[in-house]
N, CA, C and O of each residue as an XYZ file, in Angstrom:
804
protein
N       0.838     -1.190      0.000
C       0.000      0.000      0.000
C       0.876      1.244      0.000
O       2.053      1.193      0.355
N       0.286      2.350     -0.401
C       0.997      3.623     -0.368
C       0.173      4.620      0.433
O      -1.033      4.451      0.614
N       0.839      5.653      0.905
C       0.162      6.721      1.636
C       0.648      8.050      1.081
O       1.851      8.308      1.035
N      -0.283      8.887      0.662
C       0.054     10.207      0.135
C      -0.586     11.267      1.019
O      -1.729     11.122      1.452
N       0.155     12.326      1.280
C      -0.373     13.392      2.108
C       0.650     14.492      2.294
O       1.668     14.530      1.603
N       0.378     15.381      3.227
C       1.275     16.497      3.514
C       2.214     16.113      4.651
O       1.772     15.667      5.710
N       3.486     16.285      4.428
C       4.487     15.964      5.439
C       4.495     17.055      6.501
O       4.835     18.203      6.213
N       4.123     16.701      7.721
C       4.053     17.677      8.809
C       5.298     17.660      9.689
O       5.747     18.708     10.155
N       5.854     16.474      9.915
C       7.057     16.343     10.752
C       8.055     15.471     10.019
O       7.704     14.403      9.518
N       9.295     15.922      9.957
C      10.356     15.164      9.281
C      11.550     15.072     10.225
O      12.369     15.989     10.297
N      11.640     13.973     10.937
C      12.755     13.710     11.846
C      13.521     12.496     11.344
O      12.985     11.686     10.587
N      14.764     12.370     11.763
C      15.541     11.185     11.404
C      14.865      9.966     12.019
O      14.803      9.840     13.242
N      14.365      9.080     11.189
C      13.731      7.864     11.671
C      12.235      7.946     11.855
O      11.596      6.937     12.154
N      11.650      9.141     11.681
C      10.212      9.276     11.979
C       9.598     10.434     11.201
O      10.176     11.515     11.099
N       8.413     10.179     10.655
C       7.655     11.211      9.955
C       6.236     11.253     10.503
O       5.746     10.281     11.078
N       5.588     12.394     10.313
C       4.141     12.466     10.496
C       3.570     13.020      9.199
O       3.894     14.134      8.789
N       2.718     12.229      8.562
C       2.095     12.614      7.297
C       0.597     12.779      7.524
O      -0.062     11.890      8.063
N       0.070     13.922      7.107
C      -1.359     14.187      7.254
C      -2.090     13.808      5.973
O      -1.777     14.301      4.889
N      -3.063     12.927      6.120
C      -3.864     12.494      4.973
C      -5.319     12.393      5.412
O      -5.626     11.713      6.391
N      -6.204     13.053      4.707
C      -7.617     13.016      5.068
C      -7.896     13.598      6.434
O      -8.831     13.177      7.115
N      -7.087     14.570      6.842
C      -7.278     15.211      8.137
C      -6.726     14.432      9.312
O      -6.905     14.841     10.459
N      -6.060     13.318      9.052
C      -5.490     12.481     10.113
C      -3.970     12.465      9.987
O      -3.434     12.333      8.887
N      -3.281     12.601     11.114
C      -1.824     12.543     11.115
C      -1.345     11.123     11.383
O      -1.689     10.527     12.404
N      -0.558     10.589     10.471
C      -0.041      9.222     10.608
C       1.442      9.257     10.970
O       2.249      9.868     10.269
N       1.791      8.594     12.073
C       3.200      8.474     12.453
C       3.798      7.301     11.686
O       3.272      6.188     11.720
N       4.897      7.564     10.998
C       5.520      6.557     10.138
C       7.003      6.474     10.461
O       7.696      7.491     10.487
N       7.483      5.275     10.706
C       8.905      5.074     10.995
C       9.631      4.712      9.703
O       9.125      3.940      8.888
N      10.825      5.281      9.527
C      11.526      5.163      8.245
C      13.014      4.884      8.447
O      13.562      5.182      9.508
N      13.672      4.311      7.429
C      15.133      4.194      7.466
C      15.758      5.519      7.035
O      15.075      6.371      6.467
N      17.042      5.694      7.301
C      17.722      6.920      6.896
C      17.662      7.126      5.391
O      17.609      8.262      4.919
N      17.670      6.046      4.644
C      17.632      6.155      3.188
C      16.392      6.913      2.720
O      16.439      7.637      1.725
N      15.294      6.745      3.435
C      14.078      7.490      3.112
C      14.158      8.907      3.659
O      13.729      9.856      3.002
N      14.701      9.052      4.851
C      14.801     10.361      5.510
C      15.490     11.392      4.634
O      15.011     12.518      4.498
N      16.617     11.009      4.039
C      17.329     12.028      3.271
C      16.936     12.073      1.804
O      17.611     12.717      1.002
N      15.859     11.400      1.446
C      15.387     11.460      0.062
C      14.013     12.109     -0.082
O      13.518     12.272     -1.198
N      13.405     12.474      1.019
C      12.080     13.087      0.908
C      12.184     14.600      1.066
O      13.161     15.102      1.621
N      11.167     15.334      0.573
C      11.195     16.800      0.644
C      11.066     17.304      2.075
O      10.898     16.530      3.017
N      11.148     18.616      2.209
C      11.030     19.248      3.517
C       9.585     19.196      4.006
O       8.659     18.973      3.226
N       9.409     19.405      5.313
C       8.071     19.429      5.901
C       7.228     20.503      5.214
O       7.733     21.556      4.825
N       5.942     20.215      5.075
C       5.034     21.150      4.434
C       4.740     20.817      2.989
O       3.871     21.431      2.369
N       5.459     19.846      2.448
C       5.256     19.454      1.051
C       4.482     18.138      0.977
O       4.331     17.434      1.976
N       4.002     17.825     -0.206
C       3.246     16.590     -0.411
C       4.206     15.437     -0.683
O       5.154     15.580     -1.455
N       3.959     14.303     -0.050
C       4.804     13.127     -0.240
C       3.936     11.900     -0.501
O       2.754     11.873     -0.159
N       4.532     10.905     -1.101
C       3.880      9.606     -1.275
C       4.891      8.530     -0.916
O       5.981      8.479     -1.486
N       4.533      7.676      0.023
C       5.446      6.659      0.531
C       4.881      5.255      0.340
O       3.669      5.042      0.383
N       5.777      4.318      0.131
C       5.416      2.903      0.206
C       5.250      2.571      1.689
O       6.103      2.932      2.500
N       4.177      1.897      2.048
C       3.873      1.642      3.460
C       3.751      0.148      3.747
O       3.154     -0.607      2.979
N       4.333     -0.253      4.872
C       4.115     -1.593      5.405
C       3.498     -1.429      6.790
O       4.075     -0.777      7.661
N       2.333     -2.018      6.987
C       1.658     -1.983      8.280
C       1.989     -3.256      9.041
O       1.771     -4.361      8.544
N       2.515     -3.097     10.240
C       2.861     -4.241     11.077
C       1.925     -4.259     12.279
O       1.880     -3.303     13.053
N       1.189     -5.337     12.430
C       0.201     -5.452     13.500
C       0.735     -6.354     14.602
O       1.089     -7.508     14.361
N       0.788     -5.821     15.798
C       1.158     -6.589     16.983
C      -0.046     -6.626     17.920
O      -1.055     -5.965     17.672
N       0.066     -7.400     18.997
C      -1.051     -7.519     19.932
C      -1.425     -6.177     20.542
O      -2.600     -5.904     20.788
N      -0.413     -5.333     20.787
C      -0.664     -4.086     21.502
C      -0.541     -2.838     20.635
O      -0.718     -1.729     21.138
N      -0.243     -2.989     19.343
C      -0.052     -1.795     18.526
C      -0.102     -2.106     17.034
O       0.184     -3.222     16.599
N      -0.472     -1.091     16.270
C      -0.384     -1.134     14.810
C       0.611     -0.051     14.412
O       0.394      1.127     14.693
N       1.685     -0.440     13.768
C       2.760      0.491     13.439
C       2.946      0.576     11.934
O       2.878     -0.430     11.228
N       3.183      1.793     11.449
C       3.413      2.016     10.026
C       4.896      2.263      9.762
O       5.549      3.022     10.478
N       5.410      1.616      8.733
C       6.795      1.814      8.296
C       6.759      2.298      6.852
O       6.066      1.728      6.010
N       7.518      3.360      6.576
C       7.459      3.974      5.261
C       8.776      3.918      4.514
O       9.850      3.887      5.113
N       8.672      3.906      3.186
C       9.862      3.778      2.337
C       9.721      4.638      1.092
O       8.626      4.820      0.560
N      10.859      5.163      0.638
C      10.866      6.020     -0.541
C      10.725      5.218     -1.824
O      10.299      5.758     -2.845
N      11.077      3.935     -1.786
C      11.055      3.121     -3.005
C      10.453      1.741     -2.747
O      10.486      1.254     -1.617
N       9.907      1.112     -3.779
C       9.415     -0.262     -3.649
C      10.529     -1.231     -3.252
O      10.279     -2.203     -2.540
N      11.752     -0.972     -3.708
C      12.873     -1.862     -3.389
C      13.149     -1.892     -1.895
O      13.421     -2.953     -1.333
N      13.081     -0.730     -1.247
C      13.309     -0.675      0.196
C      12.217     -1.437      0.944
O      12.495     -2.140      1.915
N      10.983     -1.292      0.487
C       9.873     -2.000      1.129
C      10.030     -3.510      0.971
O       9.794     -4.261      1.917
N      10.424     -3.955     -0.213
C      10.642     -5.386     -0.449
C      11.745     -5.920      0.454
O      11.609     -6.996      1.035
N      12.835     -5.171      0.571
C      13.943     -5.588      1.434
C      13.488     -5.675      2.888
O      13.846     -6.614      3.599
N      12.702     -4.698      3.325
C      12.172     -4.686      4.690
C      11.322     -5.928      4.941
O      11.465     -6.588      5.970
N      10.438     -6.243      3.996
C       9.565     -7.411      4.142
C      10.374     -8.703      4.253
O      10.049     -9.579      5.055
N      11.420     -8.815      3.450
C      12.266    -10.010      3.503
C      13.000    -10.100      4.839
O      13.111    -11.178      5.423
N      13.492     -8.975      5.309
C      14.270     -8.968      6.553
C      13.418     -9.316      7.769
O      13.851    -10.096      8.618
N      12.213     -8.751      7.868
C      11.401     -9.024      9.063
C      10.825    -10.436      9.046
O      10.239    -10.881     10.033
N      10.990    -11.135      7.937
C      10.578    -12.535      7.888
C      11.613    -13.473      8.471
O      11.387    -14.680      8.560
N      12.752    -12.918      8.870
C      13.838    -13.715      9.443
C      13.740    -13.691     10.963
O      13.470    -12.646     11.555
N      13.956    -14.825     11.585
C      13.895    -14.922     13.044
C      14.901    -13.972     13.681
O      16.048    -13.882     13.245
N      14.461    -13.268     14.714
C      15.275    -12.322     15.479
C      15.557    -11.022     14.734
O      16.370    -10.218     15.191
N      14.905    -10.802     13.599
C      15.019     -9.516     12.904
C      13.655     -8.832     12.966
O      12.741     -9.172     12.215
N      13.533     -7.866     13.870
C      12.296     -7.116     13.980
C      12.334     -5.886     13.091
O      13.345     -5.620     12.441
N      11.240     -5.133     13.056
C      11.184     -3.936     12.217
C      12.287     -2.922     12.510
O      12.854     -2.343     11.584
N      12.596     -2.702     13.788
C      13.616     -1.714     14.139
C      14.979     -2.108     13.583
O      15.699     -1.266     13.046
N      15.334     -3.376     13.707
C      16.627     -3.837     13.204
C      16.645     -3.814     11.676
O      17.669     -3.501     11.069
N      15.523     -4.144     11.061
C      15.439     -4.092      9.598
C      15.648     -2.667      9.098
O      16.325     -2.453      8.093
N      15.062     -1.687      9.801
C      15.269     -0.286      9.425
C      16.732      0.105      9.574
O      17.270      0.842      8.747
N      17.376     -0.391     10.634
C      18.796     -0.083     10.837
C      19.632     -0.620      9.680
O      20.542      0.056      9.198
N      19.323     -1.835      9.236
C      20.071     -2.414      8.112
C      19.888     -1.589      6.849
O      20.846     -1.339      6.118
N      18.652     -1.166      6.593
C      18.377     -0.399      5.380
C      18.893      1.032      5.479
O      19.033      1.714      4.464
N      19.173      1.485      6.690
C      19.773      2.804      6.859
C      21.241      2.792      6.466
O      21.790      3.811      6.046
N      21.868      1.640      6.605
C      23.293      1.504      6.284
C      23.497      0.931      4.886
O      24.395      1.358      4.160
N      22.667     -0.033      4.513
C      22.820     -0.731      3.231
C      21.596     -0.515      2.347
O      20.480     -0.864      2.733
N      21.798      0.052      1.176
C      20.718      0.162      0.196
C      20.333     -1.245     -0.248
O      21.147     -2.160     -0.124
N      19.121     -1.449     -0.762
C      18.714     -2.794     -1.188
C      19.730     -3.481     -2.093
O      19.998     -4.671     -1.929
N      20.296     -2.748     -3.043
C      21.294     -3.330     -3.933
C      22.555     -3.746     -3.205
O      23.161     -4.769     -3.524
N      22.952     -2.936     -2.209
C      24.140     -3.258     -1.414
C      23.881     -4.467     -0.529
O      24.757     -5.313     -0.347
N      22.673     -4.545      0.021
C      22.299     -5.704      0.829
C      22.305     -6.962     -0.028
O      22.805     -8.006      0.392
N      21.749     -6.858     -1.229
C      21.725     -8.001     -2.145
C      23.137     -8.449     -2.494
O      23.412     -9.646     -2.572
N      24.031     -7.485     -2.705
C      25.423     -7.809     -3.036
C      26.109     -8.515     -1.872
O      26.829     -9.494     -2.067
N      25.879     -8.008     -0.652
C      26.485     -8.627      0.530
C      25.998    -10.063      0.697
O      26.780    -10.953      1.033
N      24.719    -10.284      0.464
C      24.152    -11.631      0.587
C      24.711    -12.547     -0.496
O      25.105    -13.679     -0.217
N      24.745    -12.056     -1.723
C      25.219    -12.871     -2.849
C      26.679    -13.276     -2.699
O      27.087    -14.339     -3.167
N      27.470    -12.416     -2.039
C      28.896    -12.692     -1.872
C      29.234    -13.239     -0.483
O      30.402    -13.289     -0.097
N      28.196    -13.650      0.269
C      28.404    -14.189      1.623
C      29.214    -13.235      2.498
O      30.045    -13.664      3.298
N      28.963    -11.943      2.335
C      29.708    -10.929      3.088
C      29.023    -10.676      4.430
O      28.371     -9.651      4.629
N      29.185    -11.623      5.333
C      28.562    -11.531      6.657
C      29.072    -10.312      7.411
O      28.305     -9.656      8.116
N      30.354    -10.000      7.273
C      30.963     -8.889      8.010
C      30.297     -7.560      7.676
O      30.131     -6.710      8.551
N      29.919     -7.381      6.426
C      29.299     -6.119      6.022
C      27.955     -5.922      6.705
O      27.612     -4.806      7.096
N      27.200     -6.992      6.848
C      25.902     -6.911      7.518
C      26.088     -6.820      9.027
O      25.348     -6.112      9.710
N      27.073     -7.534      9.538
C      27.377     -7.525     10.969
C      27.791     -6.137     11.443
O      27.657     -5.824     12.626
N      28.298     -5.290     10.524
C      28.761     -3.949     10.891
C      27.614     -3.015     11.260
O      27.842     -1.963     11.857
N      26.394     -3.385     10.916
C      25.232     -2.565     11.266
C      24.997     -2.656     12.773
O      24.964     -3.761     13.314
N      24.833     -1.526     13.468
C      24.622     -1.553     14.915
C      23.447     -2.443     15.309
O      22.354     -2.325     14.755
N      23.684     -3.342     16.277
C      22.620     -4.187     16.802
C      22.407     -5.498     16.089
O      21.594     -6.310     16.531
N      23.124     -5.735     14.982
C      22.893     -6.960     14.223
C      23.574     -8.164     14.859
O      22.894     -9.101     15.278
N      24.892     -8.161     14.939
C      25.609     -9.304     15.503
C      25.877    -10.369     14.460
O      25.167    -10.468     13.459
N      26.904    -11.159     14.700
C      27.358    -12.154     13.724
C      26.303    -13.218     13.435
O      26.110    -13.601     12.281
N      25.614    -13.703     14.481
C      24.638    -14.781     14.276
C      23.476    -14.336     13.395
O      23.046    -15.067     12.502
N      22.975    -13.133     13.653
C      21.868    -12.626     12.842
C      22.342    -12.349     11.420
O      21.627    -12.632     10.458
N      23.543    -11.798     11.286
C      24.092    -11.526      9.950
C      24.220    -12.817      9.147
O      23.902    -12.853      7.959
N      24.685    -13.867      9.805
C      24.806    -15.166      9.128
C      23.435    -15.691      8.716
O      23.280    -16.273      7.642
N      22.439    -15.479      9.582
C      21.084    -15.946      9.273
C      20.505    -15.173      8.084
O      19.828    -15.751      7.235
N      20.771    -13.876      8.027
C      20.300    -13.059      6.904
C      20.869    -13.583      5.590
O      20.141    -13.753      4.612
N      22.173    -13.837      5.577
C      22.823    -14.341      4.359
C      22.265    -15.706      3.974
O      21.973    -15.962      2.806
N      22.123    -16.570      4.959
C      21.671    -17.942      4.693
C      20.225    -17.978      4.190
O      19.918    -18.670      3.219
N      19.345    -17.233      4.853
C      17.924    -17.325      4.529
C      17.514    -16.505      3.307
O      16.490    -16.788      2.684
N      18.300    -15.498      2.964
C      17.933    -14.663      1.818
C      18.769    -14.948      0.577
O      18.590    -14.305     -0.457
N      19.667    -15.894      0.676
C      20.555    -16.196     -0.459
C      19.760    -16.515     -1.725
O      20.132    -16.093     -2.820
N      18.669    -17.258     -1.571
C      17.871    -17.648     -2.735
C      16.819    -16.605     -3.107
O      16.053    -16.793     -4.053
N      16.789    -15.500     -2.352
C      15.783    -14.468     -2.612
C      16.403    -13.151     -3.059
O      15.710    -12.139     -3.165
N      17.703    -13.162     -3.319
C      18.406    -11.945     -3.710
C      17.783    -11.324     -4.955
O      17.745    -10.101     -5.096
N      17.295    -12.173     -5.855
C      16.684    -11.672     -7.082
C      15.526    -10.734     -6.822
O      15.285     -9.815     -7.605
N      14.800    -10.953     -5.725
C      13.660    -10.098     -5.404
C      14.100     -8.670     -5.117
O      13.345     -7.723     -5.338
N      15.329     -8.520     -4.621
C      15.839     -7.188     -4.306
C      16.335     -6.468     -5.550
O      16.260     -5.241     -5.628
N      16.833     -7.208     -6.508
C      17.429     -6.583     -7.690
C      16.428     -6.330     -8.806
O      16.712     -5.566     -9.729
N      15.256     -6.963     -8.732
C      14.270     -6.815     -9.799
C      13.229     -5.742     -9.513
O      12.492     -5.334    -10.410
N      13.166     -5.284     -8.261
C      12.158     -4.289     -7.893
C      12.610     -2.901     -8.345
O      13.779     -2.556     -8.174
N      11.712     -2.099     -8.916
C      12.071     -0.735     -9.317
C      12.614      0.054     -8.138
O      12.162     -0.121     -7.006
N      13.582      0.921     -8.401
C      14.229      1.649     -7.305
C      14.158      3.156     -7.480
O      15.053      3.872     -7.031
N      13.101      3.652     -8.130
C      12.980      5.095     -8.254
C      12.900      5.718     -6.877
O      12.283      5.169     -5.964
N      13.528      6.866     -6.740
C      13.574      7.547     -5.457
C      12.528      8.658     -5.386
O      12.126      9.232     -6.398
N      12.111      8.935     -4.175
C      11.264     10.100     -3.974
C      12.100     11.352     -4.215
O      13.330     11.293     -4.222
N      11.432     12.477     -4.410
C      12.157     13.717     -4.656
C      13.038     14.062     -3.478
O      12.582     14.079     -2.335
N      14.301     14.337     -3.754
C      15.249     14.653     -2.686
C      15.054     16.081     -2.211
O      14.709     16.951     -3.010
N      15.268     16.347     -0.913
C      15.169     17.703     -0.405
C      16.325     18.544     -0.905
O      17.341     18.013     -1.355
N      16.172     19.848     -0.825
C      17.256     20.730     -1.222
C      18.430     20.559     -0.278
O      18.267     20.198      0.887
N      19.608     20.824     -0.802
C      20.803     20.711      0.016
C      20.777     21.724      1.145
O      20.226     22.816      1.008
N      21.381     21.345      2.265
C      21.494     22.254      3.385
C      22.910     22.775      3.484
O      23.795     22.333      2.751
N      23.124     23.705      4.380
C      24.463     24.253      4.553
C      24.763     24.440      6.025
O      23.865     24.466      6.867
N      26.068     24.570      6.320
C      26.504     24.966      7.646
C      26.192     23.979      8.744
O      26.129     22.768      8.536
N      25.995     24.555      9.944
C      25.846     23.746     11.145
C      24.621     22.841     11.092
O      24.663     21.727     11.614
N      23.524     23.296     10.468
C      22.278     22.530     10.490
C      22.439     21.147      9.876
O      21.949     20.166     10.434
N      23.112     21.053      8.747
C      23.272     19.755      8.095
C      24.178     18.843      8.914
O      23.977     17.629      8.937
N      25.177     19.419      9.589
C      26.057     18.619     10.442
C      25.274     18.065     11.628
O      25.405     16.892     11.978
N      24.463     18.915     12.236
C      23.646     18.482     13.376
C      22.636     17.416     12.960
O      22.407     16.449     13.687
N      22.034     17.600     11.783
C      21.070     16.613     11.284
C      21.735     15.259     11.072
O      21.161     14.217     11.384
N      22.953     15.288     10.537
C      23.674     14.041     10.274
C      24.032     13.333     11.575
O      23.878     12.116     11.683
N      24.508     14.087     12.558
C      24.854     13.493     13.855
C      23.610     12.890     14.494
O      23.650     11.769     15.001
N      22.500     13.636     14.470
C      21.245     13.148     15.047
C      20.787     11.863     14.366
O      20.335     10.929     15.029
N      20.903     11.820     13.049
C      20.486     10.634     12.304
C      21.327      9.421     12.676
O      20.795      8.322     12.833
N      22.626      9.609     12.818
C      23.518      8.499     13.168
C      23.268      8.015     14.594
O      23.326      6.816     14.866
N      22.991      8.948     15.503
C      22.686      8.571     16.892
C      21.390      7.769     16.931
O      21.298      6.774     17.650
N      20.387      8.195     16.162
C      19.123      7.454     16.102
C      19.308      6.059     15.527
O      18.538      5.144     15.819
N      20.338      5.911     14.706
C      20.633      4.611     14.110
C      21.285      3.663     15.109
O      21.283      2.448     14.912
N      21.848      4.227     16.192
C      22.442      3.382     17.220
C      23.898      3.656     17.524
O      24.490      2.995     18.378
N      24.489      4.630     16.832
C      25.888      4.960     17.098
C      25.978      5.910     18.286
O      25.038      6.655     18.560
N      27.104      5.886     18.991
C      27.310      6.772     20.129
C      27.487      8.204     19.629
O      28.059      8.419     18.561
N      26.994      9.195     20.400
C      27.091     10.595     19.966
C      28.509     11.031     19.595
O      28.714     11.696     18.579
N      29.485     10.654     20.424
C      30.865     11.055     20.143
C      31.365     10.422     18.849
O      32.060     11.064     18.062
N      31.007      9.160     18.636
C      31.411      8.446     17.427
C      30.766      9.077     16.196
O      31.412      9.247     15.162
N      29.498      9.418     16.318
C      28.778     10.036     15.203
C      29.355     11.401     14.867
O      29.561     11.723     13.697
N      29.617     12.205     15.896
C      30.152     13.557     15.657
C      31.540     13.498     15.038
O      31.860     14.286     14.148
N      32.355     12.578     15.501
C      33.709     12.448     14.958
C      33.668     12.099     13.472
O      34.433     12.644     12.676
N      32.774     11.191     13.109
C      32.669     10.780     11.703
C      32.145     11.920     10.836
O      32.660     12.163      9.745
N      31.125     12.615     11.322
C      30.544     13.725     10.554
C      31.556     14.851     10.383
O      31.686     15.418      9.298
N      32.274     15.173     11.462
C      33.288     16.226     11.383
C      34.410     15.846     10.427
O      34.994     16.708      9.770
N      34.709     14.549     10.353
C      35.781     14.087      9.464
C      35.415     14.309      7.997
O      36.287     14.535      7.158
N      34.129     14.241      7.701
C      33.670     14.459      6.323
C      33.472     15.948      6.055
O      34.026     16.502      5.106
N      32.670     16.585      6.913
C      32.453     18.023      6.783
C      31.494     18.406      5.670
O      31.162     17.597      4.804
N      31.058     19.651      5.713
C      30.086     20.162      4.744
C      30.692     20.271      3.354
O      30.046     19.926      2.365
N      31.932     20.751      3.273
C      32.555     20.977      1.961
C      32.658     19.687      1.153
O      32.344     19.664     -0.037
N      33.101     18.611      1.813
C      33.288     17.346      1.102
C      31.960     16.729      0.682
O      31.901     15.965     -0.280
N      30.895     17.063      1.406
C      29.577     16.506      1.079
C      28.843     17.339      0.041
O      27.823     16.906     -0.497
N      29.353     18.528     -0.245
C      28.675     19.403     -1.194
C      27.356     19.933     -0.661
O      26.505     20.373     -1.434
N      27.180     19.896      0.651
C      25.935     20.368      1.250
C      24.800     19.376      1.161
O      23.661     19.714      1.485
N      25.086     18.147      0.725
C      24.053     17.119      0.595
C      24.030     16.237      1.834
O      25.046     15.643      2.195
N      22.872     16.148      2.488
C      22.754     15.309      3.677
C      22.970     13.845      3.327
O      23.597     13.110      4.089
N      22.454     13.418      2.179
C      22.633     12.021      1.767
C      24.111     11.673      1.636
O      24.559     10.647      2.148
N      24.870     12.528      0.948
C      26.301     12.263      0.760
C      27.027     12.312      2.094
O      27.895     11.482      2.366
N      26.670     13.293      2.934
C      27.308     13.420      4.244
C      27.074     12.170      5.087
O      28.002     11.673      5.724
N      25.844     11.659      5.095
C      25.535     10.465      5.879
C      26.268      9.238      5.346
O      26.819      8.447      6.112
N      26.266      9.092      4.030
C      26.929      7.917      3.446
C      28.435      7.946      3.718
O      29.023      6.921      4.063
N      29.056      9.111      3.565
C      30.497      9.204      3.806
C      30.817      9.060      5.294
O      31.845      8.488      5.658
N      29.940      9.579      6.151
C      30.146      9.435      7.597
C      30.026      7.973      8.012
O      30.805      7.493      8.836
N      29.054      7.267      7.443
C      28.917      5.832      7.715
C      30.142      5.074      7.236
O      30.591      4.133      7.890
N      30.684      5.483      6.094
C      31.889      4.831      5.577
C      33.061      5.034      6.526
O      33.875      4.130      6.719
N      33.146      6.227      7.120
C      34.206      6.506      8.097
C      34.053      5.599      9.311
O      35.026      5.003      9.774
N      32.824      5.497      9.829
C      32.577      4.664     11.013
C      32.872      3.198     10.723
O      33.557      2.532     11.498
N      32.356      2.701      9.612
C      32.547      1.287      9.277
C      34.003      0.982      8.980
O      34.462     -0.141      9.188
N      34.726      1.975      8.495
C      36.146      1.779      8.225
C      36.972      1.686      9.483
O      38.080      1.151      9.471
N      36.424      2.215     10.592
C      37.137      2.191     11.870
C      36.903      0.896     12.619
O      37.649      0.567     13.542
N      35.866      0.149     12.227
C      35.496     -1.064     12.981
C      36.343     -2.260     12.571
O      36.164     -3.355     13.104
């Protein structure tokens, strides 16, 4: 299913989209966070509704490929929605498919909260389903305008902390990249900062 409406709140890991006069809280991976427009604009997201005994939670994605990857991941034992979002925040669907196809357990294990056993299970259980990740269309939602200065640095640090990294670790990585090297793009800044962190592990 999809949900279209006006974006009222845009935080790292969480959105509120108003549709039909109702505000929907939607949890998202970083890949979606830095690809959607600013608050106040109209958005359309791929949605997965997860029903538990005590809650109904919505998870949103900028592309069908991200939603497909999420669905595959939460079908694995010990991989809940939160951990699946963390994986997709670090690894794009194509990168996840590549890691699985090449038995690159270490690359998946590098995601905060995953661990070697879960990473091995992801590779083992999705090895025969990699094609599902590579065949799904991957068009992106409209990217927000580039930011500048302190705001983009703070946004990047906040996003990394929400992903599970320690504040000092996140700030060190973001500062190592800086605004100039990212060209003012939050997406580039986050990807390069993640590369710095993963390179240190």
